[in-house]
C-alpha positions in Angstrom: -10.5 9.0 -5.4 -11.5 9.2 -2.2 -9.1 8.4 0.6 -9.9 5.4 2.4 -9.0 5.4 6.2 -10.5 2.8 8.1 -7.8 1.1 10.2 -9.6 -0.8 12.3 -11.6 -2.5 9.8 -8.6 -2.9 7.7 -6.3 -4.2 10.2 -9.0 -7.0 11.6 -8.5 -10.2 13.4 -5.3 -12.1 11.8 -3.8 -8.9 9.9 -4.0 -7.1 13.4 -1.8 -10.2 14.6 0.5 -10.1 11.9 1.3 -6.6 12.4 2.0 -6.7 16.1 4.3 -9.4 15.4 6.1 -7.2 13.2 6.0 -4.1 15.4 7.5 -6.5 18.6 10.1 -7.5 15.8 11.0 -3.8 15.5 11.4 -3.7 19.0 13.6 -6.4 19.5 15.8 -5.0 16.3 16.4 -2.1 18.5 17.3 -3.8 21.6 17.6 -1.9 24.8 17.8 1.7 24.9 21.3 1.8 27.3 22.2 5.5 26.4 18.9 7.1 28.0 18.5 4.4 30.5 22.0 5.4 32.0 21.1 9.1 31.6 18.0 9.0 32.9 16.2 7.3 36.4 13.1 5.2 35.7 10.8 8.0 37.2 11.5 10.1 34.6 9.2 11.8 32.5 8.4 14.1 29.7 6.3 15.0 27.3 6.7 14.5 23.1 5.4 16.1 19.7 5.5 14.4 17.0 6.1 16.6 13.8 5.7 16.5 10.2 8.3 18.7 8.4 7.2 18.5 5.0 3.8 18.7 3.5 2.3 15.4 4.3 -0.5 12.9 4.5 -0.4 11.7 7.7 -0.4 8.2 7.9 0.7 5.7 11.4 -1.2 7.6 14.3 -2.8 4.4 15.2 0.6 2.5 15.3 1.6 5.0 18.0 -0.8 3.5 20.5 0.0 0.1 19.7 4.2 0.6 20.0 3.2 2.2 23.0 1.4 -0.2 24.5 4.1 -2.9 23.4 6.5 -0.9 25.3 5.6 -1.5 28.9 2.1 -0.2 28.2 3.7 3.2 28.4 2.6 6.4 27.2 -0.7 8.4 26.6 -1.1 9.7 22.6 -3.0 12.6 22.0 -3.3 12.9 18.0 -3.7 16.4 17.2 -4.8 15.3 13.3 -6.6 12.8 11.6 -5.2 9.9 9.9 -5.0 11.0 6.3 -5.0 14.1 6.4 -2.9 16.0 4.4 -0.8 18.9 6.9 1.8 21.8 6.2 5.5 21.9 6.8 6.0 22.2 10.8 2.5 20.9 11.6 2.2 18.8 15.4 0.3 16.0 14.6 0.7 13.8 18.3 1.7 14.6 21.6 2.6 11.9 23.8 3.5 12.0 27.8 5.1 9.2 29.8 8.3 7.6 30.8 11.1 9.3 29.2 13.4 6.0 28.4 10.5 4.5 27.0 8.6 7.2 25.1 12.7 7.7 23.5 12.9 3.9 22.9 9.9 4.2 20.8 10.8 7.3 19.3 12.9 5.5 16.1 10.4 3.0 15.5 7.0 5.7 16.2 9.0 7.8 13.0 10.3 4.9 10.4 6.7 3.5 10.5 5.3 6.8 10.1 7.8 8.1 6.9 7.4 5.0 5.6 3.8 4.8 5.1 3.0 8.5 4.4 5.5 8.2 1.6 3.8 6.1 0.0 0.3 7.8 0.5 2.0 11.4 -0.5 3.3 9.0 -3.8 -0.1 7.5 -4.2 -2.0 10.8 -4.3 0.8 12.2 -6.9 -0.8 9.3 -9.4 -4.7 9.7 -8.3 -4.2 13.2 -9.0 -3.4 12.8 -12.3 -6.7 10.4 -13.0 -8.7 12.4 -10.8 -11.8 13.2 -13.6 -11.5 9.9 -15.3 -13.3 6.4 -14.0 -10.1 4.7 -13.6 -9.2 3.0 -10.7 -5.3 2.8 -9.6 -4.2 -0.1 -8.0 -1.4 -1.1 -6.4 0.9 -4.8 -6.6 2.7 -7.3 -4.6 5.9 -5.0 -4.8 5.8 -4.7 -1.1 8.4 -5.0 1.3 8.4 -8.4 3.1 6.4 -8.2 6.1 5.4 -5.0 5.7 2.6 -5.8 2.8 -0.5 -4.7 5.1 0.7 -1.3 6.4 1.9 -0.2 2.4 -1.4 -1.5 0.9 -2.8 0.6 3.6 -1.2 3.7 3.2 -2.1 3.2 -0.5 -5.5 4.0 0.3 -4.4 6.4 2.5 -3.5 8.2 -0.6 -7.0 7.3 -2.8 -5.8 4.6 -4.3 -7.0 0.8 -4.0 -5.6 -2.5 -3.6 -4.8 -5.0 -6.0 -4.8 -8.8 -4.7 -3.3 -9.1 -1.1 -2.0 -12.4 -1.8 -1.9 -15.2 -4.5 -5.0 -16.5 -3.0 -7.5 -13.7 -3.7 -6.7 -13.5 -7.1 -5.5 -16.1 -9.7 -2.8 -14.8 -12.2 -2.2 -16.3 -15.1 1.4 -15.4 -16.4 3.8 -16.6 -19.2 5.2 -19.6 -17.0 1.7 -21.3 -16.4 0.4 -20.6 -20.1 3.4 -22.5 -21.2 2.4 -25.3 -19.2 -0.9 -25.7 -19.6 -0.2 -25.3 -23.5 -2.6 -22.0 -23.8 -4.7 -19.7 -22.2 -8.0 -21.0 -22.8 -6.4 -24.7 -21.6 -4.7 -22.3 -18.6 -8.5 -21.0 -17.3 -10.0 -24.1 -17.7 -7.6 -26.1 -15.7 -7.8 -23.3 -12.8 -12.0 -23.4 -13.0 -12.2 -27.3 -12.9 -9.8 -27.2 -10.0 -11.3 -24.6 -7.6 -14.9 -24.3 -6.8 -15.6 -21.7 -6.3 -13.1 -20.6 -8.5 -11.3 -17.1 -7.5 -11.3 -14.4 -10.1 -9.0 -15.2 -12.6 -6.6 -12.4 -14.8 -4.4 -13.2 -17.5 -1.5 -11.3 -18.6 -1.3 -10.3 -21.9 1.5 -9.0 -23.9 0.3 -9.5 -27.6 -2.9 -8.6 -29.1 -3.6 -12.1 -30.1 -3.5 -13.1 -26.2 -6.3 -10.4 -25.3 -8.4 -12.2 -28.0 -7.7 -15.6 -26.4 -8.3 -14.5 -23.0 -11.7 -13.2 -24.0 -12.7 -16.4 -25.5 -11.3 -18.0 -22.2 -13.5 -16.1 -20.2 -11.2 -14.3 -18.2 -12.4 -11.9 -15.5 -9.9 -9.6 -16.1 -7.1 -9.1 -18.7 -3.6 -7.1 -17.7 -2.2 -5.3 -20.6 1.5 -6.0 -19.9 4.1 -3.7 -21.2 1.8 -3.1 -24.5 2.8 -0.1 -27.2 0.3 2.6 -27.2 -1.6 1.0 -30.3 -1.6 -2.8 -28.5 -3.2 -0.8 -26.2 -5.9 0.9 -28.0 -6.4 -1.7 -30.3 -6.6 -4.4 -27.1 -8.8 -2.0 -25.2 -11.7 -2.1 -27.8 -11.7 -5.9 -27.9 -12.5 -5.8 -24.0 -15.0 -2.8 -23.9 -16.8 -5.2 -26.5 -16.5 -8.1 -24.2 -17.6 -6.7 -21.1 -14.0 -7.8 -19.8 -12.3 -5.8 -17.0 -9.2 -4.0 -18.4 -5.8 -3.6 -16.8 -2.7 -1.3 -17.6 0.7 -2.5 -16.1 4.3 -1.9 -16.7 5.9 1.1 -17.5 3.5 3.7 -15.9 4.7 6.6 -14.4 3.5 10.2 -13.6 4.4 11.6 -16.8 2.2 8.6 -19.2 -0.6 7.7 -16.4 -2.8 10.5 -17.6 -2.8 9.8 -21.2 -3.2 6.2 -20.4 -6.5 6.5 -18.3 -7.9 8.6 -21.0 -7.9 5.5 -23.3 -10.1 3.8 -20.8 -9.0 1.0 -19.1 -10.4 -0.2 -16.0 -7.9 -0.1 -13.7 -3.9 0.8 -13.8 -1.4 -0.6 -11.9 1.7 0.6 -10.3 4.5 -0.6 -8.8 6.7 2.2 -7.7 3.7 2.7 -5.3 5.2 0.6 -2.7 8.3 -0.2 -4.2 9.8 3.8 -5.3 8.2 6.1 -2.4 10.2 8.5 -0.8 9.7 8.3 3.3 8.3 11.7 4.7 10.1 13.4 6.9 8.8 13.4 10.7 10.9 14.6 14.0 10.0 14.0 17.7 10.9 16.9 19.7 11.1 16.3 23.6 10.1 18.8 26.8 12.0 16.8 29.5 
Protein backbone atom coordinates (compact mmCIF):
# COMPACT_ATOMS: atom_id res chain seq x y z
CA UNK A 1 0.00 0.00 0.00
CA UNK A 2 1.43 3.34 -1.07
CA UNK A 3 1.85 5.94 1.63
CA UNK A 4 0.04 9.24 1.18
CA UNK A 5 2.03 12.19 2.46
CA UNK A 6 0.57 15.31 0.85
CA UNK A 7 0.26 17.48 3.96
CA UNK A 8 -1.10 20.52 2.13
CA UNK A 9 -3.90 18.64 0.41
CA UNK A 10 -4.91 16.88 3.61
CA UNK A 11 -4.88 19.97 5.83
CA UNK A 12 -6.91 22.26 3.62
CA UNK A 13 -8.81 25.41 4.61
CA UNK A 14 -10.94 24.74 7.70
CA UNK A 15 -8.89 21.72 8.72
CA UNK A 16 -5.74 23.86 8.81
CA UNK A 17 -7.56 26.34 11.03
CA UNK A 18 -8.37 23.47 13.39
CA UNK A 19 -4.72 22.38 13.38
CA UNK A 20 -3.48 25.88 14.21
CA UNK A 21 -5.98 26.09 17.06
CA UNK A 22 -4.62 22.82 18.40
CA UNK A 23 -1.05 24.14 18.30
CA UNK A 24 -2.11 27.33 20.07
CA UNK A 25 -3.70 25.22 22.78
CA UNK A 26 -0.49 23.20 23.19
CA UNK A 27 1.48 26.42 23.63
CA UNK A 28 -1.03 27.73 26.16
CA UNK A 29 -0.77 24.48 28.14
CA UNK A 30 2.98 24.96 28.53
CA UNK A 31 2.88 28.64 29.45
CA UNK A 32 6.10 30.67 29.55
CA UNK A 33 9.46 28.92 29.74
CA UNK A 34 10.59 30.72 32.90
CA UNK A 35 13.70 28.55 33.26
CA UNK A 36 15.09 29.42 29.81
CA UNK A 37 14.09 33.06 30.19
CA UNK A 38 16.18 33.29 33.35
CA UNK A 39 19.23 31.44 32.02
CA UNK A 40 19.44 32.91 28.49
CA UNK A 41 19.20 36.46 27.28
CA UNK A 42 16.59 37.46 24.66
CA UNK A 43 19.32 37.91 22.05
CA UNK A 44 20.92 34.45 22.45
CA UNK A 45 20.83 32.29 19.33
CA UNK A 46 21.36 28.58 18.80
CA UNK A 47 21.11 25.70 16.37
CA UNK A 48 19.00 22.70 17.32
CA UNK A 49 18.87 19.29 15.65
CA UNK A 50 15.92 16.92 15.88
CA UNK A 51 17.04 13.32 15.77
CA UNK A 52 15.11 10.06 15.44
CA UNK A 53 16.40 7.75 18.16
CA UNK A 54 14.82 4.62 16.65
CA UNK A 55 13.93 3.24 13.24
CA UNK A 56 10.77 5.12 12.37
CA UNK A 57 8.61 6.71 9.75
CA UNK A 58 9.12 10.45 10.12
CA UNK A 59 5.79 12.20 10.62
CA UNK A 60 5.05 15.76 11.61
CA UNK A 61 7.84 17.76 9.97
CA UNK A 62 5.43 20.37 8.52
CA UNK A 63 4.27 21.05 12.08
CA UNK A 64 7.75 22.22 13.07
CA UNK A 65 7.47 25.34 10.93
CA UNK A 66 3.89 26.03 12.06
CA UNK A 67 4.81 25.71 15.75
CA UNK A 68 7.81 28.00 15.38
CA UNK A 69 5.71 30.55 13.50
CA UNK A 70 3.27 30.63 16.40
CA UNK A 71 6.11 31.55 18.77
CA UNK A 72 6.58 35.08 17.47
CA UNK A 73 7.64 33.84 14.04
CA UNK A 74 10.78 32.40 15.57
CA UNK A 75 13.16 29.87 14.07
CA UNK A 76 14.08 28.70 10.58
CA UNK A 77 13.73 24.93 10.23
CA UNK A 78 15.62 22.96 7.63
CA UNK A 79 14.44 19.44 6.87
CA UNK A 80 17.11 16.78 6.42
CA UNK A 81 14.71 14.02 5.33
CA UNK A 82 11.32 13.96 3.63
CA UNK A 83 7.99 13.67 5.45
CA UNK A 84 7.04 9.98 5.45
CA UNK A 85 10.60 8.69 5.05
CA UNK A 86 11.61 5.57 6.96
CA UNK A 87 14.86 6.35 8.78
CA UNK A 88 17.37 4.42 10.87
CA UNK A 89 18.15 5.09 14.55
CA UNK A 90 20.12 8.28 15.28
CA UNK A 91 19.17 9.93 11.99
CA UNK A 92 19.01 13.76 12.08
CA UNK A 93 15.67 14.74 10.53
CA UNK A 94 15.54 18.53 10.97
CA UNK A 95 17.63 21.46 12.12
CA UNK A 96 16.44 24.78 13.54
CA UNK A 97 18.26 28.11 13.89
CA UNK A 98 16.86 30.94 15.96
CA UNK A 99 16.42 32.41 19.39
CA UNK A 100 17.44 29.98 22.10
CA UNK A 101 14.54 30.70 24.47
CA UNK A 102 11.93 30.37 21.76
CA UNK A 103 13.34 27.13 20.39
CA UNK A 104 13.48 25.65 23.88
CA UNK A 105 9.89 26.71 24.41
CA UNK A 106 8.89 24.86 21.22
CA UNK A 107 11.02 21.77 21.88
CA UNK A 108 8.62 19.56 23.83
CA UNK A 109 5.59 20.52 21.76
CA UNK A 110 7.39 19.64 18.52
CA UNK A 111 8.66 16.34 19.90
CA UNK A 112 5.27 15.41 21.36
CA UNK A 113 3.52 15.86 18.02
CA UNK A 114 6.20 14.05 16.03
CA UNK A 115 6.43 11.16 18.49
CA UNK A 116 2.68 10.58 18.45
CA UNK A 117 2.23 10.84 14.69
CA UNK A 118 5.28 8.72 13.90
CA UNK A 119 4.09 6.04 16.31
CA UNK A 120 0.75 5.81 14.50
CA UNK A 121 2.49 5.70 11.12
CA UNK A 122 4.79 2.93 12.35
CA UNK A 123 1.95 0.77 13.65
CA UNK A 124 -0.02 1.31 10.46
CA UNK A 125 3.00 0.25 8.43
CA UNK A 126 3.27 -2.95 10.49
CA UNK A 127 -0.33 -3.80 9.62
CA UNK A 128 -0.07 -2.87 5.95
CA UNK A 129 3.02 -5.02 5.54
CA UNK A 130 0.97 -8.05 6.59
CA UNK A 131 -1.50 -7.56 3.74
CA UNK A 132 0.47 -5.65 1.11
CA UNK A 133 0.20 -8.48 -1.45
CA UNK A 134 -3.60 -8.55 -1.22
CA UNK A 135 -6.28 -6.22 -2.57
CA UNK A 136 -7.62 -5.48 0.91
CA UNK A 137 -7.51 -1.87 2.08
CA UNK A 138 -6.65 -1.09 5.70
CA UNK A 139 -8.89 1.48 7.40
CA UNK A 140 -8.63 3.44 10.60
CA UNK A 141 -11.65 4.28 12.79
CA UNK A 142 -13.05 7.17 14.83
CA UNK A 143 -11.22 5.86 17.93
CA UNK A 144 -8.98 8.90 17.94
CA UNK A 145 -7.74 11.31 20.60
CA UNK A 146 -10.36 14.07 20.96
CA UNK A 147 -9.25 17.10 18.98
CA UNK A 148 -6.41 15.22 17.26
CA UNK A 149 -8.43 13.25 14.72
CA UNK A 150 -7.13 14.99 11.60
CA UNK A 151 -3.51 14.63 12.67
CA UNK A 152 -3.92 10.99 13.64
CA UNK A 153 -5.73 10.07 10.44
CA UNK A 154 -3.04 11.90 8.48
CA UNK A 155 -0.44 9.72 10.21
CA UNK A 156 -2.38 6.59 9.22
CA UNK A 157 -2.06 7.68 5.59
CA UNK A 158 1.69 8.12 6.01
CA UNK A 159 1.88 4.51 7.20
CA UNK A 160 0.06 3.25 4.11
CA UNK A 161 -3.47 2.98 5.51
CA UNK A 162 -6.69 4.65 4.41
CA UNK A 163 -9.15 6.78 6.30
CA UNK A 164 -12.61 5.55 7.22
CA UNK A 165 -15.15 8.33 7.66
CA UNK A 166 -13.65 11.49 9.11
CA UNK A 167 -16.85 12.36 10.94
CA UNK A 168 -20.48 11.34 11.39
CA UNK A 169 -21.52 13.16 8.21
CA UNK A 170 -19.18 11.55 5.70
CA UNK A 171 -20.77 8.10 5.92
CA UNK A 172 -23.93 7.01 7.71
CA UNK A 173 -23.50 3.94 9.92
CA UNK A 174 -26.43 1.96 11.25
CA UNK A 175 -25.77 0.20 14.54
CA UNK A 176 -27.99 -1.82 16.87
CA UNK A 177 -29.58 1.20 18.55
CA UNK A 178 -30.56 2.77 15.24
CA UNK A 179 -31.94 -0.50 13.89
CA UNK A 180 -33.90 -1.24 17.05
CA UNK A 181 -35.49 2.22 16.92
CA UNK A 182 -36.36 1.90 13.23
CA UNK A 183 -37.71 -1.62 13.61
CA UNK A 184 -35.47 -3.38 11.08
CA UNK A 185 -32.38 -2.91 8.94
CA UNK A 186 -34.47 -2.41 5.83
CA UNK A 187 -36.62 0.22 7.49
CA UNK A 188 -33.56 2.00 8.91
CA UNK A 189 -31.87 2.16 5.49
CA UNK A 190 -35.06 3.44 3.90
CA UNK A 191 -35.44 6.10 6.59
CA UNK A 192 -31.95 7.43 5.85
CA UNK A 193 -32.56 7.52 2.11
CA UNK A 194 -35.87 9.31 2.62
CA UNK A 195 -34.29 11.86 4.96
CA UNK A 196 -31.15 12.95 3.09
CA UNK A 197 -30.97 14.11 -0.53
CA UNK A 198 -28.40 13.32 -1.66
CA UNK A 199 -27.86 10.56 0.88
CA UNK A 200 -24.29 9.84 2.03
CA UNK A 201 -23.10 6.22 1.70
CA UNK A 202 -24.74 3.87 4.19
CA UNK A 203 -22.88 1.20 6.12
CA UNK A 204 -24.70 -1.38 8.25
CA UNK A 205 -23.06 -3.05 11.22
CA UNK A 206 -23.91 -6.75 11.08
CA UNK A 207 -23.23 -9.34 13.76
CA UNK A 208 -25.16 -12.28 12.28
CA UNK A 209 -25.52 -13.76 8.81
CA UNK A 210 -29.22 -12.92 8.85
CA UNK A 211 -28.24 -9.26 9.33
CA UNK A 212 -25.99 -9.46 6.28
CA UNK A 213 -28.78 -10.89 4.13
CA UNK A 214 -31.16 -8.16 5.26
CA UNK A 215 -28.58 -5.41 4.73
CA UNK A 216 -28.01 -6.63 1.18
CA UNK A 217 -31.73 -6.65 0.47
CA UNK A 218 -31.99 -3.13 1.88
CA UNK A 219 -29.45 -1.80 -0.62
CA UNK A 220 -26.65 -0.92 1.81
CA UNK A 221 -23.47 0.50 0.30
CA UNK A 222 -21.17 -1.31 2.72
CA UNK A 223 -21.60 -4.08 5.24
CA UNK A 224 -19.48 -4.27 8.37
CA UNK A 225 -18.87 -7.78 9.70
CA UNK A 226 -18.52 -6.92 13.36
CA UNK A 227 -16.78 -9.38 15.71
CA UNK A 228 -17.88 -12.39 13.70
CA UNK A 229 -16.25 -15.81 13.87
CA UNK A 230 -14.25 -17.08 10.93
CA UNK A 231 -17.02 -19.34 9.59
CA UNK A 232 -19.55 -16.51 9.79
CA UNK A 233 -17.13 -14.17 8.03
CA UNK A 234 -16.50 -16.69 5.27
CA UNK A 235 -20.24 -17.21 4.69
CA UNK A 236 -20.97 -13.47 4.86
CA UNK A 237 -18.27 -12.62 2.33
CA UNK A 238 -19.82 -15.04 -0.16
CA UNK A 239 -23.05 -13.11 0.20
CA UNK A 240 -21.44 -9.67 -0.24
CA UNK A 241 -19.36 -10.78 -3.23
CA UNK A 242 -22.41 -12.20 -4.98
CA UNK A 243 -24.34 -9.00 -4.34
CA UNK A 244 -21.49 -6.64 -5.24
CA UNK A 245 -21.68 -4.83 -1.88
CA UNK A 246 -18.51 -3.60 -0.19
CA UNK A 247 -17.49 -5.54 2.92
CA UNK A 248 -15.54 -4.48 5.99
CA UNK A 249 -14.18 -6.78 8.70
CA UNK A 250 -14.01 -5.09 12.08
CA UNK A 251 -13.46 -6.08 15.71
CA UNK A 252 -10.76 -8.25 17.20
CA UNK A 253 -8.28 -7.57 14.39
CA UNK A 254 -4.61 -7.72 15.36
CA UNK A 255 -1.20 -8.28 13.78
CA UNK A 256 -1.49 -12.03 14.33
CA UNK A 257 -4.78 -12.54 12.50
CA UNK A 258 -5.06 -9.73 9.95
CA UNK A 259 -3.40 -11.71 7.18
CA UNK A 260 -5.75 -14.68 7.60
CA UNK A 261 -8.69 -12.27 7.53
CA UNK A 262 -7.35 -10.48 4.45
CA UNK A 263 -6.93 -13.73 2.55
CA UNK A 264 -10.67 -14.31 2.94
CA UNK A 265 -11.20 -11.42 0.53
CA UNK A 266 -13.04 -8.53 2.20
CA UNK A 267 -12.95 -5.08 0.62
CA UNK A 268 -11.70 -3.43 3.82
CA UNK A 269 -10.38 -4.29 7.26
CA UNK A 270 -10.68 -1.62 9.95
CA UNK A 271 -8.40 -1.47 12.99
CA UNK A 272 -9.05 0.87 15.90
CA UNK A 273 -5.64 0.09 17.39
CA UNK A 274 -3.93 2.16 14.69
CA UNK A 275 -4.86 5.31 16.57
CA UNK A 276 -5.81 4.22 20.08
CA UNK A 277 -2.89 1.88 20.83
CA UNK A 278 0.12 3.17 18.89
CA UNK A 279 3.37 3.52 20.86
CA UNK A 280 5.02 6.92 20.50
CA UNK A 281 8.26 7.02 18.54
CA UNK A 282 11.42 8.32 20.22
CA UNK A 283 12.87 11.67 19.15
CA UNK A 284 15.29 14.08 20.77
CA UNK A 285 16.37 17.66 20.18
CA UNK A 286 20.01 18.54 20.74
CA UNK A 287 21.14 22.15 21.13
CA UNK A 288 24.31 23.84 19.90
CA UNK A 289 24.44 27.00 22.04
